[in-house]
TIRO-2110 file (N, C-alpha, C; in Angstrom, 1 decimal):
// TIRO-2110
116.4, 145.2, -39.2, N, 1, A
116.7, 145.0, -40.6, CA, 1, A
117.9, 144.5, -41.1, C, 1, A
119.0, 145.4, -40.0, N, 2, A
120.4, 144.8, -40.2, CA, 2, A
120.8, 143.1, -40.3, C, 2, A
119.9, 142.7, -39.1, N, 3, A
119.9, 141.3, -39.1, CA, 3, A
119.2, 140.6, -39.9, C, 3, A
118.5, 141.4, -41.1, N, 4, A
118.1, 140.3, -42.3, CA, 4, A
119.1, 140.5, -43.3, C, 4, A
119.6, 141.7, -43.5, N, 5, A
120.8, 141.8, -44.2, CA, 5, A
122.0, 140.8, -43.8, C, 5, A
122.3, 141.1, -42.7, N, 6, A
123.3, 140.2, -42.5, CA, 6, A
123.0, 138.1, -42.4, C, 6, A
121.7, 138.3, -42.2, N, 7, A
121.2, 136.7, -42.7, CA, 7, A
121.2, 136.4, -43.9, C, 7, A
121.1, 137.5, -45.0, N, 8, A
121.2, 137.4, -46.3, CA, 8, A
122.6, 137.0, -46.7, C, 8, A
123.2, 137.2, -45.8, N, 9, A
125.0, 137.3, -46.2, CA, 9, A
125.6, 135.6, -45.8, C, 9, A
125.5, 135.2, -44.4, N, 10, A
125.7, 134.6, -43.8, CA, 10, A
124.5, 134.3, -43.0, C, 10, A
124.4, 132.7, -42.6, N, 11, A
123.1, 132.4, -42.0, CA, 11, A
123.0, 133.0, -40.2, C, 11, A
124.4, 133.0, -39.5, N, 12, A
124.3, 133.1, -38.0, CA, 12, A
123.9, 134.1, -37.3, C, 12, A
123.2, 135.7, -37.9, N, 13, A
122.7, 136.7, -37.3, CA, 13, A
121.4, 136.2, -36.9, C, 13, A
120.8, 135.4, -38.2, N, 14, A
119.6, 134.8, -37.4, CA, 14, A
119.2, 134.2, -36.2, C, 14, A
120.3, 133.9, -35.7, N, 15, A
120.2, 133.8, -34.4, CA, 15, A
119.9, 134.6, -33.2, C, 15, A
120.4, 136.0, -33.4, N, 16, A
120.2, 136.9, -32.9, CA, 16, A
118.8, 137.1, -32.5, C, 16, A
117.6, 136.9, -33.6, N, 17, A
116.4, 136.7, -33.5, CA, 17, A
116.1, 135.5, -32.4, C, 17, A
116.1, 134.8, -32.2, N, 18, A
116.0, 133.6, -31.2, CA, 18, A
116.5, 134.8, -29.6, C, 18, A
117.5, 135.0, -29.4, N, 19, A
118.0, 136.1, -28.7, CA, 19, A
116.9, 136.8, -27.7, C, 19, A
116.5, 137.6, -29.1, N, 20, A
115.4, 138.4, -28.8, CA, 20, A
114.6, 138.3, -28.2, C, 20, A
114.0, 137.1, -28.9, N, 21, A
113.0, 136.3, -28.4, CA, 21, A
112.7, 136.3, -26.9, C, 21, A
113.7, 135.6, -26.4, N, 22, A
113.5, 135.6, -24.9, CA, 22, A
113.2, 136.8, -24.0, C, 22, A
114.4, 137.4, -24.7, N, 23, A
114.3, 139.1, -24.3, CA, 23, A
112.8, 139.4, -24.4, C, 23, A
112.7, 139.3, -25.1, N, 24, A
110.9, 139.9, -25.5, CA, 24, A
109.9, 139.5, -24.4, C, 24, A
109.6, 138.4, -24.5, N, 25, A
108.9, 137.3, -23.9, CA, 25, A
109.0, 137.8, -22.3, C, 25, A
110.6, 137.6, -21.8, N, 26, A
110.5, 137.7, -20.3, CA, 26, A
110.1, 139.4, -20.3, C, 26, A
110.2, 140.5, -20.7, N, 27, A
109.4, 141.9, -20.7, CA, 27, A
108.3, 142.0, -21.6, C, 27, A
107.8, 141.2, -21.9, N, 28, A
106.3, 141.3, -22.8, CA, 28, A
106.7, 142.7, -23.4, C, 28, A
107.5, 142.5, -24.4, N, 29, A
107.8, 143.7, -25.6, CA, 29, A
107.2, 143.1, -26.7, C, 29, A
105.8, 142.8, -26.8, N, 30, A
105.4, 141.9, -28.3, CA, 30, A
105.4, 142.7, -29.1, C, 30, A
105.3, 144.0, -29.3, N, 31, A
105.0, 145.0, -30.3, CA, 31, A
106.8, 145.1, -31.0, C, 31, A
107.4, 145.3, -30.0, N, 32, A
108.9, 145.4, -30.1, CA, 32, A
109.8, 144.1, -30.8, C, 32, A
109.1, 142.8, -30.5, N, 33, A
109.4, 141.4, -30.8, CA, 33, A
109.1, 142.0, -32.4, C, 33, A
107.8, 141.9, -32.8, N, 34, A
107.1, 141.6, -33.9, CA, 34, A
107.2, 142.9, -34.8, C, 34, A
108.4, 143.7, -34.7, N, 35, A
108.7, 145.0, -35.7, CA, 35, A
109.9, 144.1, -36.1, C, 35, A
110.7, 143.6, -34.9, N, 36, A
112.1, 143.2, -35.6, CA, 36, A
112.0, 142.0, -36.4, C, 36, A
111.3, 141.2, -36.0, N, 37, A
111.1, 139.7, -37.0, CA, 37, A
110.6, 140.4, -38.4, C, 37, A
109.9, 141.4, -38.2, N, 38, A
108.9, 141.3, -39.5, CA, 38, A
109.9, 142.4, -40.5, C, 38, A
111.3, 143.4, -39.6, N, 39, A
111.6, 144.3, -39.8, CA, 39, A
113.5, 143.2, -40.8, C, 39, A
113.5, 142.7, -40.1, N, 40, A
114.6, 141.1, -40.1, CA, 40, A
114.0, 140.4, -41.5, C, 40, A
112.8, 140.2, -41.9, N, 41, A
112.1, 139.4, -42.7, CA, 41, A
111.7, 139.8, -43.8, C, 41, A
111.6, 141.1, -44.1, N, 42, A
111.4, 141.8, -45.3, CA, 42, A
113.0, 142.2, -46.1, C, 42, A
114.0, 142.9, -44.9, N, 43, A
115.5, 143.0, -45.5, CA, 43, A
116.0, 142.0, -46.2, C, 43, A
115.4, 140.6, -45.7, N, 44, A
116.1, 139.0, -46.2, CA, 44, A
115.2, 139.3, -47.4, C, 44, A
114.3, 138.9, -47.9, N, 45, A
113.4, 138.9, -49.1, CA, 45, A
113.8, 139.9, -49.9, C, 45, A
114.1, 141.3, -49.9, N, 46, A
114.5, 142.1, -50.6, CA, 46, A
116.2, 142.2, -50.8, C, 46, A
116.7, 141.7, -50.2, N, 47, A
118.4, 141.4, -50.5, CA, 47, A
118.3, 140.2, -51.5, C, 47, A
117.5, 139.2, -51.4, N, 48, A
117.5, 137.8, -52.1, CA, 48, A
116.5, 138.1, -53.5, C, 48, A
115.8, 138.8, -53.0, N, 49, A
115.1, 138.6, -54.7, CA, 49, A
115.2, 139.2, -55.7, C, 49, A
116.4, 140.1, -56.0, N, 50, A
117.0, 140.1, -57.0, CA, 50, A
117.3, 138.9, -57.8, C, 50, A
118.5, 138.2, -56.7, N, 51, A
119.1, 136.8, -57.1, CA, 51, A
118.4, 135.8, -57.7, C, 51, A
116.8, 135.8, -56.7, N, 52, A
116.0, 134.9, -57.3, CA, 52, A
115.3, 134.6, -58.7, C, 52, A
114.9, 135.9, -58.4, N, 53, A
114.5, 136.4, -60.0, CA, 53, A
115.3, 136.2, -61.2, C, 53, A
116.6, 136.7, -61.0, N, 54, A
117.8, 136.4, -62.2, CA, 54, A
118.3, 135.1, -62.5, C, 54, A
118.4, 134.5, -61.2, N, 55, A
119.0, 133.0, -61.3, CA, 55, A
119.0, 132.0, -59.9, C, 55, A
117.7, 132.1, -60.2, N, 56, A
117.1, 131.0, -59.2, CA, 56, A
117.7, 129.7, -58.9, C, 56, A
118.1, 129.0, -59.9, N, 57, A
119.7, 128.2, -59.4, CA, 57, A
120.5, 128.2, -59.5, C, 57, A
121.2, 129.6, -59.8, N, 58, A
122.4, 129.9, -58.8, CA, 58, A
122.4, 130.2, -57.3, C, 58, A
120.7, 131.0, -56.9, N, 59, A
120.9, 131.1, -55.8, CA, 59, A
120.6, 130.0, -54.8, C, 59, A
120.2, 128.4, -55.8, N, 60, A
119.9, 127.5, -54.6, CA, 60, A
121.7, 126.6, -54.2, C, 60, A
122.3, 127.2, -55.5, N, 61, A
123.6, 126.3, -55.3, CA, 61, A
124.3, 126.8, -53.4, C, 61, A
124.0, 127.7, -53.0, N, 62, A
124.1, 127.7, -51.1, CA, 62, A
123.9, 126.6, -50.7, C, 62, A
122.5, 126.8, -51.1, N, 63, A
121.9, 125.6, -49.7, CA, 63, A
122.3, 124.2, -50.0, C, 63, A
122.1, 124.0, -51.8, N, 64, A
122.4, 122.5, -52.3, CA, 64, A
124.0, 122.2, -51.8, C, 64, A
124.6, 123.0, -51.8, N, 65, A
126.1, 122.5, -51.8, CA, 65, A
126.1, 122.2, -50.0, C, 65, A
125.8, 123.0, -49.2, N, 66, A
125.6, 122.7, -47.5, CA, 66, A
124.9, 121.8, -47.6, C, 66, A
123.7, 121.3, -47.9, N, 67, A
123.5, 119.8, -47.8, CA, 67, A
123.8, 118.9, -48.1, C, 67, A
124.4, 118.7, -49.1, N, 68, A
125.3, 117.6, -49.7, CA, 68, A
126.7, 117.7, -49.4, C, 68, A
127.2, 118.2, -48.9, N, 69, A
128.9, 118.7, -48.1, CA, 69, A
128.8, 117.4, -47.1, C, 69, A
129.6, 116.6, -47.1, N, 70, A
129.9, 115.9, -45.7, CA, 70, A
130.7, 116.5, -44.2, C, 70, A
131.2, 115.6, -43.8, N, 71, A
132.4, 116.2, -42.4, CA, 71, A
133.6, 116.7, -43.1, C, 71, A
133.4, 118.3, -42.8, N, 72, A
134.3, 119.2, -43.3, CA, 72, A
135.6, 119.3, -42.7, C, 72, A
136.6, 120.3, -43.0, N, 73, A
137.3, 120.5, -41.9, CA, 73, A
137.0, 121.5, -41.2, C, 73, A
137.8, 121.4, -39.7, N, 74, A
137.5, 122.1, -38.4, CA, 74, A
136.4, 121.5, -37.5, C, 74, A
135.5, 120.2, -38.5, N, 75, A
134.7, 119.9, -37.4, CA, 75, A
135.1, 118.7, -36.8, C, 75, A
134.1, 118.6, -35.9, N, 76, A
134.4, 117.2, -34.8, CA, 76, A
133.8, 115.9, -36.0, C, 76, A
133.1, 116.2, -36.6, N, 77, A
132.4, 115.2, -37.6, CA, 77, A
133.6, 114.8, -38.1, C, 77, A
134.3, 115.5, -38.6, N, 78, A
135.7, 115.1, -39.3, CA, 78, A
136.8, 113.9, -38.6, C, 78, A
136.6, 114.6, -37.1, N, 79, A
137.7, 113.9, -36.8, CA, 79, A
136.8, 112.8, -36.0, C, 79, A
135.3, 112.6, -35.8, N, 80, A
135.0, 111.2, -35.7, CA, 80, A
135.1, 110.2, -36.9, C, 80, A
134.8, 111.1, -38.4, N, 81, A
135.2, 110.2, -39.8, CA, 81, A
136.3, 109.4, -40.0, C, 81, A
137.8, 110.6, -39.5, N, 82, A
138.3, 110.3, -39.7, CA, 82, A
139.1, 109.0, -38.5, C, 82, A
139.6, 109.6, -37.5, N, 83, A
139.7, 109.0, -36.6, CA, 83, A
139.1, 107.6, -36.0, C, 83, A
137.8, 107.5, -36.4, N, 84, A
137.3, 106.2, -36.0, CA, 84, A
136.8, 105.3, -37.4, C, 84, A
137.3, 106.0, -38.5, N, 85, A
137.2, 105.4, -39.9, CA, 85, A
135.8, 105.3, -39.8, C, 85, A
135.2, 106.2, -39.8, N, 86, A
133.4, 106.4, -40.2, CA, 86, A
132.8, 106.7, -41.4, C, 86, A
132.0, 106.1, -41.8, N, 87, A
131.8, 106.6, -43.2, CA, 87, A
129.9, 107.2, -43.0, C, 87, A
130.0, 108.9, -42.6, N, 88, A
129.3, 109.2, -41.7, CA, 88, A
128.3, 110.2, -43.2, C, 88, A
127.4, 110.0, -43.5, N, 89, A
127.1, 110.4, -45.0, CA, 89, A
126.3, 111.3, -44.4, C, 89, A
126.4, 112.6, -45.4, N, 90, A
125.7, 114.0, -45.4, CA, 90, A
124.6, 114.1, -44.8, C, 90, A
123.7, 113.0, -45.3, N, 91, A
122.4, 113.4, -44.1, CA, 91, A
122.2, 112.9, -43.0, C, 91, A
123.3, 111.8, -42.6, N, 92, A
123.3, 111.6, -41.1, CA, 92, A
123.7, 112.9, -40.3, C, 92, A
124.9, 113.5, -40.9, N, 93, A
125.0, 114.6, -39.9, CA, 93, A
124.1, 115.9, -40.4, C, 93, A
123.6, 116.1, -41.2, N, 94, A
122.5, 117.1, -41.8, CA, 94, A
121.2, 116.6, -40.4, C, 94, A
120.9, 115.8, -40.3, N, 95, A
120.1, 115.3, -39.3, CA, 95, A
120.2, 115.2, -37.6, C, 95, A
121.8, 114.8, -37.5, N, 96, A
122.0, 114.9, -36.3, CA, 96, A
122.6, 116.3, -35.8, C, 96, A
123.2, 116.7, -36.6, N, 97, A
123.2, 118.5, -36.5, CA, 97, A
122.3, 119.0, -35.8, C, 97, A
121.2, 119.1, -37.0, N, 98, A
119.7, 119.7, -36.5, CA, 98, A
119.2, 119.7, -35.5, C, 98, A
118.9, 117.9, -34.9, N, 99, A
118.6, 117.7, -33.6, CA, 99, A
119.4, 118.0, -32.5, C, 99, A
120.7, 117.9, -32.5, N, 100, A
121.4, 118.5, -31.5, CA, 100, A
121.5, 120.2, -31.0, C, 100, A
121.5, 120.9, -32.4, N, 101, A
121.0, 122.3, -32.2, CA, 101, A
119.7, 122.8, -31.7, C, 101, A
118.8, 122.3, -32.6, N, 102, A
117.2, 122.5, -31.7, CA, 102, A
117.4, 122.0, -30.2, C, 102, A
118.3, 120.8, -29.6, N, 103, A
118.3, 120.3, -28.8, CA, 103, A
118.7, 121.6, -27.5, C, 103, A
119.8, 122.3, -27.9, N, 104, A
120.8, 123.2, -27.8, CA, 104, A
119.8, 124.5, -27.3, C, 104, A
119.5, 125.1, -28.4, N, 105, A
118.6, 126.2, -28.6, CA, 105, A
117.3, 126.0, -27.6, C, 105, A
116.9, 125.0, -27.1, N, 106, A
115.8, 124.9, -26.3, CA, 106, A
116.6, 124.9, -25.2, C, 106, A
117.7, 124.6, -25.0, N, 107, A
118.1, 124.4, -23.2, CA, 107, A
118.5, 126.6, -23.3, C, 107, A
118.9, 127.0, -24.1, N, 108, A
119.5, 128.3, -24.0, CA, 108, A
117.7, 129.2, -23.8, C, 108, A
116.8, 128.8, -24.5, N, 109, A
115.7, 129.3, -24.4, CA, 109, A
115.0, 129.2, -22.6, C, 109, A
115.2, 127.6, -22.3, N, 110, A
114.8, 127.6, -21.0, CA, 110, A
115.9, 128.3, -20.2, C, 110, A
117.1, 128.3, -20.4, N, 111, A
118.1, 128.9, -19.4, CA, 111, A
117.6, 130.7, -19.1, C, 111, A
117.7, 131.3, -20.1, N, 112, A
117.2, 132.8, -20.3, CA, 112, A
115.8, 132.9, -20.1, C, 112, A
114.4, 132.0, -20.2, N, 113, A
113.7, 132.4, -19.7, CA, 113, A
113.5, 132.0, -17.7, C, 113, A
114.4, 131.5, -17.1, N, 114, A
114.5, 130.9, -15.5, CA, 114, A
115.7, 131.7, -15.3, C, 114, A
116.6, 132.7, -16.0, N, 115, A
117.5, 133.4, -15.3, CA, 115, A
117.0, 134.6, -14.5, C, 115, A
117.5, 134.4, -13.4, N, 116, A
117.1, 135.7, -12.1, CA, 116, A
116.9, 136.7, -13.0, C, 116, A
117.8, 137.5, -13.7, N, 117, A
117.5, 138.8, -14.4, CA, 117, A
117.5, 138.3, -15.7, C, 117, A
117.0, 139.3, -16.7, N, 118, A
116.7, 138.9, -17.9, CA, 118, A
118.1, 139.2, -18.5, C, 118, A
118.5, 138.1, -19.2, N, 119, A
119.8, 137.9, -20.0, CA, 119, A
120.4, 138.9, -20.8, C, 119, A
121.5, 139.4, -21.6, N, 120, A
121.7, 140.5, -22.4, CA, 120, A
121.7, 139.6, -23.9, C, 120, A
121.6, 140.5, -24.4, N, 121, A
121.4, 140.1, -26.1, CA, 121, A
123.0, 139.1, -26.3, C, 121, A
124.0, 139.6, -26.1, N, 122, A
125.1, 139.3, -26.3, CA, 122, A
125.4, 137.8, -25.7, C, 122, A
124.7, 137.8, -24.7, N, 123, A
125.0, 136.8, -23.8, CA, 123, A
123.9, 135.4, -24.5, C, 123, A
122.6, 135.8, -25.1, N, 124, A
122.2, 134.9, -25.9, CA, 124, A
122.2, 134.4, -27.0, C, 124, A
123.1, 135.7, -27.5, N, 125, A
123.5, 135.2, -29.0, CA, 125, A
124.8, 134.3, -29.0, C, 125, A
125.5, 134.9, -27.9, N, 126, A
126.7, 133.8, -28.2, CA, 126, A
126.6, 132.6, -27.8, C, 126, A
125.7, 132.2, -26.7, N, 127, A
124.8, 130.7, -26.4, CA, 127, A
124.4, 130.2, -27.4, C, 127, A
123.9, 131.0, -28.8, N, 128, A
123.7, 130.6, -29.7, CA, 128, A
124.4, 130.4, -31.0, C, 128, A
125.3, 130.9, -31.2, N, 129, A
125.8, 130.8, -32.4, CA, 129, A
127.3, 129.8, -31.5, C, 129, A
127.6, 129.7, -31.0, N, 130, A
128.8, 129.1, -29.8, CA, 130, A
127.8, 127.4, -30.5, C, 130, A
126.7, 127.4, -30.1, N, 131, A
126.3, 126.0, -30.2, CA, 131, A
125.9, 125.8, -31.7, C, 131, A
125.8, 126.4, -32.5, N, 132, A
125.5, 126.2, -33.5, CA, 132, A
127.0, 125.6, -34.8, C, 132, A
128.4, 126.4, -33.9, N, 133, A
129.4, 125.9, -34.5, CA, 133, A
130.0, 124.8, -33.8, C, 133, A
129.8, 124.6, -32.9, N, 134, A
130.1, 123.3, -31.9, CA, 134, A
129.6, 122.0, -32.7, C, 134, A
128.5, 122.4, -33.5, N, 135, A
128.3, 120.9, -34.0, CA, 135, A
128.0, 120.6, -35.5, C, 135, A
128.4, 122.3, -36.3, N, 136, A
128.8, 122.2, -37.5, CA, 136, A
129.3, 121.5, -38.2, C, 136, A
129.1, 121.3, -39.5, N, 137, A
130.0, 120.2, -40.6, CA, 137, A
131.3, 120.4, -40.8, C, 137, A
131.5, 122.0, -40.7, N, 138, A
132.5, 122.5, -41.1, CA, 138, A
133.0, 123.9, -40.3, C, 138, A
134.2, 124.1, -40.0, N, 139, A
134.8, 125.3, -39.1, CA, 139, A
136.1, 125.6, -39.8, C, 139, A
135.4, 126.9, -40.7, N, 140, A
136.4, 127.6, -41.4, CA, 140, A
137.3, 128.7, -40.4, C, 140, A
138.4, 129.0, -40.2, N, 141, A
139.4, 129.8, -40.0, CA, 141, A
138.6, 131.0, -39.6, C, 141, A
137.9, 131.7, -40.4, N, 142, A
137.4, 133.1, -40.6, CA, 142, A
135.9, 132.9, -39.7, C, 142, A
135.5, 131.9, -39.2, N, 143, A
134.4, 131.5, -38.2, CA, 143, A
134.4, 132.2, -36.9, C, 143, A
135.6, 132.2, -36.8, N, 144, A
135.8, 132.9, -35.2, CA, 144, A
135.7, 134.4, -35.2, C, 144, A
135.7, 135.0, -36.3, N, 145, A
134.9, 136.2, -36.3, CA, 145, A
133.4, 136.7, -36.0, C, 145, A
132.9, 135.6, -36.1, N, 146, A
131.3, 135.8, -36.1, CA, 146, A
131.0, 135.8, -34.6, C, 146, A
132.0, 134.8, -33.7, N, 147, A
131.8, 134.7, -32.3, CA, 147, A
132.3, 135.4, -31.1, C, 147, A
133.8, 136.3, -32.0, N, 148, A
134.7, 137.0, -31.3, CA, 148, A
133.4, 138.5, -30.8, C, 148, A
132.9, 139.2, -31.4, N, 149, A
132.2, 140.4, -31.0, CA, 149, A
131.5, 140.0, -29.7, C, 149, A
130.7, 138.9, -30.2, N, 150, A
129.6, 138.4, -29.0, CA, 150, A
130.1, 137.5, -27.4, C, 150, A
131.4, 137.6, -27.6, N, 151, A
132.3, 136.5, -26.7, CA, 151, A
132.6, 137.9, -25.9, C, 151, A
133.4, 138.5, -26.2, N, 152, A
133.7, 139.8, -26.0, CA, 152, A
132.8, 140.4, -24.8, C, 152, A
131.2, 140.8, -25.7, N, 153, A
130.3, 141.7, -24.8, CA, 153, A
129.9, 140.8, -23.6, C, 153, A
129.9, 139.3, -24.0, N, 154, A
129.4, 138.2, -23.3, CA, 154, A
129.9, 137.9, -21.7, C, 154, A
131.1, 137.9, -22.4, N, 155, A
132.5, 137.4, -21.1, CA, 155, A
133.5, 138.2, -21.3, C, 155, A
133.7, 139.5, -20.9, N, 156, A
134.8, 140.6, -20.8, CA, 156, A
135.8, 140.1, -19.5, C, 156, A
136.3, 139.3, -19.6, N, 157, A
137.3, 138.3, -18.8, CA, 157, A
138.5, 138.1, -19.4, C, 157, A
139.5, 139.0, -19.3, N, 158, A
140.3, 138.8, -20.4, CA, 158, A
141.4, 137.5, -20.5, C, 158, A
141.6, 136.6, -19.0, N, 159, A
142.1, 135.3, -19.3, CA, 159, A
141.2, 134.8, -20.0, C, 159, A
140.0, 134.5, -19.8, N, 160, A
139.1, 133.6, -20.5, CA, 160, A
139.4, 133.7, -21.9, C, 160, A
139.3, 135.2, -22.8, N, 161, A
139.3, 135.2, -24.0, CA, 161, A
140.6, 134.9, -24.5, C, 161, A
142.0, 134.9, -23.6, N, 162, A
143.1, 134.6, -23.9, CA, 162, A
143.5, 132.7, -24.4, C, 162, A
142.6, 132.6, -23.2, N, 163, A
142.5, 130.6, -23.4, CA, 163, A
141.6, 130.5, -24.7, C, 163, A
140.9, 131.5, -24.8, N, 164, A
139.9, 131.0, -26.2, CA, 164, A
140.7, 131.0, -27.2, C, 164, A
141.1, 132.4, -27.4, N, 165, A
142.1, 132.8, -28.3, CA, 165, A
143.5, 132.0, -28.6, C, 165, A
144.1, 131.1, -27.8, N, 166, A
145.0, 130.4, -27.3, CA, 166, A
144.6, 129.3, -28.5, C, 166, A
143.3, 128.7, -28.4, N, 167, A
142.9, 127.6, -28.9, CA, 167, A
142.6, 128.0, -30.8, C, 167, A
142.1, 129.1, -30.6, N, 168, A
142.0, 129.4, -32.4, CA, 168, A
143.1, 129.8, -32.8, C, 168, A
144.0, 130.1, -32.5, N, 169, A
145.3, 130.3, -33.2, CA, 169, A
146.2, 128.8, -33.3, C, 169, A
146.1, 128.1, -32.2, N, 170, A
146.6, 126.8, -32.4, CA, 170, A
145.7, 126.4, -34.3, C, 170, A
144.6, 126.6, -34.1, N, 171, A
144.0, 125.5, -35.0, CA, 171, A
143.8, 126.4, -36.0, C, 171, A
144.1, 127.9, -36.4, N, 172, A
144.3, 128.3, -37.2, CA, 172, A
145.7, 128.0, -38.1, C, 172, A
146.5, 127.8, -37.3, N, 173, A
148.0, 127.8, -38.0, CA, 173, A
147.6, 126.2, -38.5, C, 173, A
147.3, 125.1, -37.8, N, 174, A
146.9, 123.7, -37.9, CA, 174, A
146.4, 123.5, -39.5, C, 174, A
145.2, 124.3, -39.4, N, 175, A
144.6, 123.7, -40.6, CA, 175, A
145.2, 124.0, -42.0, C, 175, A
146.3, 125.5, -42.0, N, 176, A
147.0, 125.4, -42.9, CA, 176, A
148.0, 124.4, -43.1, C, 176, A
148.4, 124.3, -42.0, N, 177, A
149.8, 122.9, -41.9, CA, 177, A
149.2, 121.4, -42.8, C, 177, A
148.1, 121.3, -42.1, N, 178, A
147.3, 120.6, -42.8, CA, 178, A
146.8, 120.6, -44.2, C, 178, A
146.2, 121.1, -44.3, N, 179, A
146.0, 121.5, -46.1, CA, 179, A
147.9, 121.6, -47.0, C, 179, A
148.4, 121.7, -46.3, N, 180, A
149.8, 122.1, -47.1, CA, 180, A
150.5, 120.7, -46.7, C, 180, A
150.0, 119.7, -46.2, N, 181, A
151.4, 118.9, -46.1, CA, 181, A
152.1, 118.4, -45.1, C, 181, A
152.0, 119.5, -44.0, N, 182, A
153.2, 119.4, -43.4, CA, 182, A
153.0, 118.4, -42.0, C, 182, A
151.7, 118.2, -41.3, N, 183, A
151.3, 117.4, -40.5, CA, 183, A
150.9, 115.9, -41.1, C, 183, A
151.1, 115.1, -42.4, N, 184, A
151.2, 114.2, -42.9, CA, 184, A
152.0, 112.9, -41.3, C, 184, A
151.8, 112.3, -41.1, N, 185, A
152.2, 111.0, -40.3, CA, 185, A
153.4, 110.7, -41.3, C, 185, A
154.8, 110.8, -40.5, N, 186, A
155.9, 109.9, -41.3, CA, 186, A
155.9, 108.6, -42.0, C, 186, A
155.1, 107.9, -40.9, N, 187, A
155.2, 106.9, -41.6, CA, 187, A
153.5, 106.3, -42.2, C, 187, A
153.0, 107.3, -42.6, N, 188, A
151.6, 107.4, -43.5, CA, 188, A
150.8, 107.1, -42.2, C, 188, A
149.8, 107.3, -43.3, N, 189, A
148.3, 107.5, -42.3, CA, 189, A
147.7, 108.7, -41.8, C, 189, A
146.9, 109.0, -41.3, N, 190, A
146.4, 110.4, -41.1, CA, 190, A
147.1, 111.3, -40.4, C, 190, A
146.6, 112.8, -40.4, N, 191, A
147.4, 113.5, -39.4, CA, 191, A
146.6, 113.8, -38.0, C, 191, A
147.1, 112.9, -37.4, N, 192, A
146.7, 113.5, -35.7, CA, 192, A
146.5, 114.3, -35.5, C, 192, A
147.7, 114.7, -35.5, N, 193, A
147.7, 116.3, -35.0, CA, 193, A
146.4, 117.4, -35.2, C, 193, A
146.2, 117.0, -36.4, N, 194, A
145.0, 118.0, -36.8, CA, 194, A
144.0, 117.3, -36.1, C, 194, A
143.7, 116.7, -35.9, N, 195, A
142.1, 116.0, -35.0, CA, 195, A
142.5, 116.8, -33.5, C, 195, A
143.8, 116.6, -32.9, N, 196, A
144.5, 117.3, -31.5, CA, 196, A
143.6, 119.0, -31.2, C, 196, A
144.2, 119.4, -33.2, N, 197, A
144.2, 120.8, -32.9, CA, 197, A
142.6, 121.1, -32.9, C, 197, A
141.7, 120.6, -33.5, N, 198, A
140.4, 120.5, -33.7, CA, 198, A
140.0, 120.3, -32.1, C, 198, A
140.0, 119.1, -31.4, N, 199, A
139.1, 118.8, -30.1, CA, 199, A
139.9, 120.3, -29.0, C, 199, A
140.8, 120.7, -29.5, N, 200, A
141.3, 121.4, -28.6, CA, 200, A
140.9, 123.0, -28.6, C, 200, A
140.5, 123.2, -30.0, N, 201, A
139.6, 124.4, -30.1, CA, 201, A
138.3, 124.6, -29.4, C, 201, A
137.6, 123.4, -29.8, N, 202, A
136.7, 123.0, -29.0, CA, 202, A
136.6, 123.5, -27.9, C, 202, A
137.5, 122.7, -27.0, N, 203, A
137.5, 122.9, -25.4, CA, 203, A
138.0, 124.3, -25.1, C, 203, A
138.7, 125.0, -25.7, N, 204, A
138.7, 126.2, -25.9, CA, 204, A
137.4, 126.9, -25.7, C, 204, A
136.7, 126.6, -26.5, N, 205, A
135.9, 127.6, -26.9, CA, 205, A
134.6, 127.3, -26.0, C, 205, A
134.6, 125.8, -25.5, N, 206, A
133.7, 125.5, -24.2, CA, 206, A
134.2, 126.2, -22.8, C, 206, A
135.6, 126.4, -23.1, N, 207, A
136.0, 127.2, -21.5, CA, 207, A
135.5, 128.0, -21.3, C, 207, A
134.7, 129.2, -22.6, N, 208, A
134.1, 130.3, -22.3, CA, 208, A
132.6, 130.1, -21.5, C, 208, A
132.3, 129.1, -21.6, N, 209, A
130.9, 128.6, -20.7, CA, 209, A
130.9, 128.5, -19.3, C, 209, A
132.6, 128.5, -18.9, N, 210, A
132.2, 128.1, -17.3, CA, 210, A
132.0, 129.3, -16.6, C, 210, A
END
């Protein structure tokens, strides 16, 4: 039920159900899997139902806005669009991101099913959420909070966490410098340092997979 309520506020808790799928399939806990998915679905519907009944068009704004937005702050899509001067349409980003994330989820599923021991929920959840953030069309500074508890539980090593957080702190500062115009090139043109900060943040996140 908490996963359903969380998904009603932001999409990423939904991915925990994928992690639960792997665990329950390995342990043949069909009833527990069904109850978890049912509870999450009912909680999501009940949380959204008042908004749907009283303002359907307003309720759809979140979905339409995310579908129509292009390459946005903090994403590798923005780096590609600006650094390579590419005109990447929202539909192209949507389709490509979906394909990459679907492939990522399939890889996590296979990895989870073939692991010598049943992976923990935090480990699988971390992989799924991290994959979503890597291919998403936007990376807001607060998104690190999605990954933080899962990363700490899945990879409880201080050095790895410090490396990852160093990348996040660099990006946190850089995005505000970028929005404030402090990273604008002296001779004109795009703020290349912001692209570097995005790439370093991604590399620091990938470091947790080692």
